[in-house]
C-alpha positions, 0 to 999 in steps of 0.5 A, spaced: 728 735 295 735 738 298 738 745 297 743 744 293 738 740 288 734 746 288 740 751 287 742 746 281 735 746 278 735 754 279 741 755 274 739 751 270 733 755 269 736 760 268 741 757 262 735 754 259 732 761 259 739 764 257 738 759 251 730 761 250 733 769 249 738 767 243 733 763 241 727 768 240 730 775 238 733 773 231 725 771 231 722 776 233 728 781 229 725 777 223 718 779 224 719 785 226 723 788 220 717 785 216 714 791 218 718 795 216 720 800 211 726 799 207 730 805 209 728 802 217 730 795 215 736 796 213 739 795 221 735 790 222 734 790 229 728 789 235 725 795 235 717 795 233 717 799 226 716 806 227 711 805 222 707 799 220 708 797 213 703 791 211 703 792 205 710 788 204 706 782 205 701 783 199 708 785 195 711 778 197 704 775 196 704 778 188 712 775 186 711 768 184 708 766 192 703 762 191 706 758 185 711 756 190 706 755 195 701 750 192 708 747 189 710 746 197 703 743 199 702 738 192 710 735 193 709 735 202 703 731 201 705 726 196 712 725 200 708 725 206 704 721 204 708 715 200 714 716 206 708 714 212 703 708 208 709 705 205 714 705 212 708 703 215 707 696 212 714 695 210 715 695 219 708 691 219 711 686 214 719 686 218 716 685 224 711 679 223 714 675 219 721 676 223 726 672 218 733 673 217 732 676 211 727 681 214 732 683 219 737 684 214 732 690 211 731 692 217 739 693 218 740 695 211 733 700 212 736 704 218 743 705 215 739 710 211 739 714 218 746 716 217 747 715 210 748 722 206 744 725 200 749 724 194 747 729 189 749 726 182 748 719 182 741 721 185 741 725 178 744 720 174 739 715 177 732 721 175 735 722 169 735 714 167 728 715 170 725 720 165 723 723 171 729 728 173 726 736 174 719 733 176 716 733 182 713 726 183 721 725 183 723 729 188 717 726 192 721 719 190 727 722 193 723 725 200 721 718 200 727 714 200 730 719 204 726 719 210 723 711 210 730 709 215 727 713 220 719 713 219 720 705 219 724 705 226 719 708 228 713 704 226 717 697 227 718 699 235 710 701 236 708 694 232 713 690 236 708 692 243 702 689 239 700 682 242 701 677 236 694 674 238 690 679 235 692 679 228 691 671 229 684 673 231 683 677 226 685 671 221 680 667 224 675 672 223 677 672 215 682 678 215 687 676 211 693 680 208 692 687 206 686 687 210 688 685 217 693 691 217 688 696 214 682 694 219 686 691 225 693 694 225 693 701 221 687 704 227 691 702 233 698 706 230 695 713 230 699 716 234 706 714 230 701 715 224 701 723 227 708 723 229 711 721 223 707 725 219 707 731 222 715 729 223 716 728 215 712 735 214 716 739 217 723 735 214 720 737 207 717 743 208 723 746 210 728 743 206 732 747 202 738 744 197 734 737 195 729 742 190 735 745 188 739 739 185 733 736 182 727 742 180 730 744 173 725 750 173 723 756 178 715 754 175 717 748 180 719 751 186 717 751 193 717 755 198 724 755 201 727 756 194 722 762 193 726 765 199 732 764 196 730 767 189 727 772 193 733 775 196 737 774 190 731 779 186 730 784 194 737 783 196 737 791 200 729 790 201 730 787 208 723 788 210 720 785 203 726 778 205 723 778 212 716 778 210 717 772 205 721 768 210 716 769 215 709 767 211 714 760 209 715 759 215 707 760 218 705 753 216 710 749 218 709 753 226 701 753 225 702 745 224 707 744 229 703 748 234 696 744 233 700 738 232 704 738 238 700 734 243 700 728 238 708 729 238 709 728 244 704 723 245 707 719 239 715 719 242 713 717 248 708 711 246 714 710 241 718 708 247 714 705 252 713 699 246 720 699 244 
């Protein structure tokens, strides 16, 4: 390594440390503020609390938090299951048939990555289907929004699986859905984990779409509960920050424990693609 390269690496390292500080600072500010009293929390500083108020979290838990949590868990679980399962099966058909029609469908699907969410047409469509305002309707919308990216990842991964494996399985009696479930699906574990985790984070953190599509506060997800909670306690930043910490905690824990799967899935997809 030359002297010039070492200098450049040191400059980049210092730059990344500075960026990290800008990223970590607001996170620590929210965490510390969530343990402060009402008067002390109004300053929104990164200083440690003079007195730790753990009861802030109990107050948040008593304000319909558990109802919103159950809504988020149900909506996220159904949405992730639909996104991953449908995208995996669709990608398998597109890659293995490889017809002009399948290639056209794949191009249309990938256009969905850049297509924005249109509230009014979506609301009108759900109303005609009779599922506007329902949690299942929201799950279908999430599936349509996040399937394009997921399909692209699965397609890239499946292209690296040799077709000879399919032919051998067919000779052994595995045909159609059985071929996909018994032979192909077990080989998709890395990309299944990656797309499942990414979909979980996207759906769990979404704020704008549930605001448009859920017409009852009893069906609201956790991010929407933060919006509602802020409206009620806009002057109690300690409670607002405690609510933000509780809402963010599941995503943070999932990503920390599943980071290995995300990296492996991304790398495997890139190599196979």
